[in-house]
C-alpha atoms as one frame of an Amber mdcrd trajectory, in Angstrom:
protein
 -16.214   1.820   5.760 -12.570   1.551   6.484 -10.102   2.389   3.819  -6.469
   1.184   3.794  -3.926   2.841   1.176  -0.590   1.672   0.184   1.333   4.323
  -1.519   4.322   3.317  -3.562   6.617   6.593  -4.052   7.570   7.494  -7.634
  10.956   5.718  -9.119  13.940   5.768  -9.036  14.097   3.147  -6.580  15.141
   4.423  -3.033  16.934   1.402  -1.451  16.247   3.152   1.943  12.500   2.859
   1.177  10.797  -0.215   2.771   8.086  -0.576   0.286  10.818  -0.828  -2.392
  12.784  -3.327  -0.489   9.456  -5.419  -0.224   8.755  -5.081  -4.012  12.090
  -6.872  -4.484  11.298  -9.560  -2.110   7.997  -9.884  -4.101   9.805 -10.471
  -7.377  12.121 -12.945  -5.716   9.104 -14.855  -4.288   7.175 -15.372  -7.646
  10.829 -16.114  -9.296   9.905 -15.802 -13.008   6.527 -17.175 -12.786   4.436
 -15.814 -15.565   1.566 -13.532 -14.214  -0.692 -13.945 -17.023  -3.903 -13.019
 -14.957  -4.736 -10.540 -12.189  -5.907 -13.544  -9.701  -2.514 -15.373 -10.572
  -0.627 -12.040  -9.484  -2.837 -11.513  -6.493  -2.482 -15.002  -5.528   1.406
 -15.145  -5.513   1.452 -11.563  -3.708  -0.656 -12.938  -0.986   1.579 -15.965
  -0.210   4.690 -14.072   0.325   6.246 -12.803   3.664   8.622  -9.963   4.163
  10.492  -9.610   7.492   8.360 -12.308   8.738   5.119 -10.421   7.888   2.426
 -11.933   5.767   1.304  -9.889   3.077  -1.963  -8.197   2.872  -3.224  -7.950
  -1.065  -6.190  -6.772  -2.517  -7.411  -5.421  -5.958  -8.154  -1.919  -6.325
 -10.555  -1.272  -9.197 -11.181   2.197  -8.855  -9.129   4.754 -10.963  -8.273
   7.760  -8.906  -7.790  11.465  -9.744  -4.316  12.705  -9.643  -3.206  16.029
  -8.283  -5.809  16.464  -5.814  -4.947  17.719  -2.342  -6.194  19.589   0.572
  -5.142  22.459   2.602  -3.684  21.966   5.937  -6.834  23.414   7.555  -9.126
  21.077   5.364  -6.801  18.282   6.424  -7.456  18.923  10.248 -10.784  17.632
  10.182  -9.616  14.145   9.312  -6.640  13.645  11.300  -8.440  11.636  13.934
  -9.545   9.274  11.535  -6.158   8.596   9.752  -4.082   5.780  11.657  -0.266
   5.254  10.005   1.645   1.914  10.179   4.196   1.653  12.719   6.263  -0.150
   9.999   5.512   2.160   7.155   3.951   5.123   8.600   4.674   7.153   5.190
   3.225   4.632   2.956   0.622   2.788   4.805  -2.271   4.603   6.075  -5.757
   3.405   7.304  -8.479   5.864   7.056 -11.416   4.989   9.664 -15.188   5.926
   9.505 -16.247   8.952  10.970 -17.388   8.490  14.464 -21.102   9.038  15.272
């Protein structure tokens, strides 16, 4: 199973942060539309583009535990499975299945 994770850093808004800049584009895209359902929000988000790139939008329905981290040694075994986006390497990460 492939996993793709987009991490949005905590506030305050950092104008140098491309994820935050994209969020503003999304807000302008739906321009006051009342997002009264998850489906409607997903549909609007999936129709936007930012810097000519179409958004990839999906719903995450799992609650993730906070504060869990691996040591550098533990992390080494997973590095070959991690592919970072060229555009957003700190925030857009694909975790690929283990080979074999």
